[in-house]
N, C-alpha and C positions, 0 to 999 in steps of 0.2 A: 169189588166184584158185585156186591148186592145191588148198588145203584145202577151199575152197568146192565145187569139182568133186567131190572125194572124198565130201564130205557129201551132195551131190546124188545121187551114185550110190547111197550107202547108204540115203538117204531114200526113193528110188524103189523100191529092193528091199524095204525094210520095208513098203511099201504093197502088195506083191504076195505071193502065195503062196510058201511056202518053196522050191518047186520051179520057180518062174517065173524068167524072165530078162528083161533089158532090152537094148535096142539102145543103142549109145553116142549115137545121135542123140536118144534120149529125154532123156538127161542133158544134152546140149548144149542142146536146146530149153528144158528146165526151168531151166537156169542163165542163159541169155540174157536180158538185161534190155531189149532193144529190140524194135522192129518189124521185119518183113521177114525175110530169110533170113540175117541176120548171125550166127545160131546156128552156121552152117556153119564159121565161123572157130574155133569151139570144139571141133570134132571131134578134132583131134590132141591138144589138151590133155586132152580127156576120155579118149582112149585111154591117154595117159601116166598119168593119175590111176588109171585101172583097173589098169594094170601095177603101180603102187605099192601098190594094195590087194591085188593078187595076192601081192606080196612080203610083205605084212603078214599074209597068211593069211586075209583077209576075204572075198575073192571069187575066182571062177575066170572066166577068159576062154574061151569056147567057140566052136567051129565045128562045125557039123552035130551039135550036142548033146554034143560031147566036149571036154574041156579041152585047150587047146593052150598050148605055150610061146611066149614072145614071138618067139623066133627062127624058129618054125614058122608063125606067124599070117600068112596072106595072105587078102585079101578081107573079106567081111562077118564081123563078130564079134558076139557076144552076151556079156553079163555076168550072172552069177548068184552068189548066196551060195555061199561055200565049203562043199563037202560034208564033213562031219566024221565 
């Protein structure tokens, strides 16, 4: 599941403009294979997948448009491609 969530995040970002970001819930909804709101159970795994992708240099996690470190992140997050 971990790898699938990472692939889902990257796939969603590839479908958007280079400067666009996604909400972790976008990835949770896309990865969820059931009906209803069971995707909510994937929110924390999606956040963990995003932080692994940060460590790999693939994405940035942002708040208010600015990259944040995992230790600083509180509240709503966005995920975007890493700026190179």
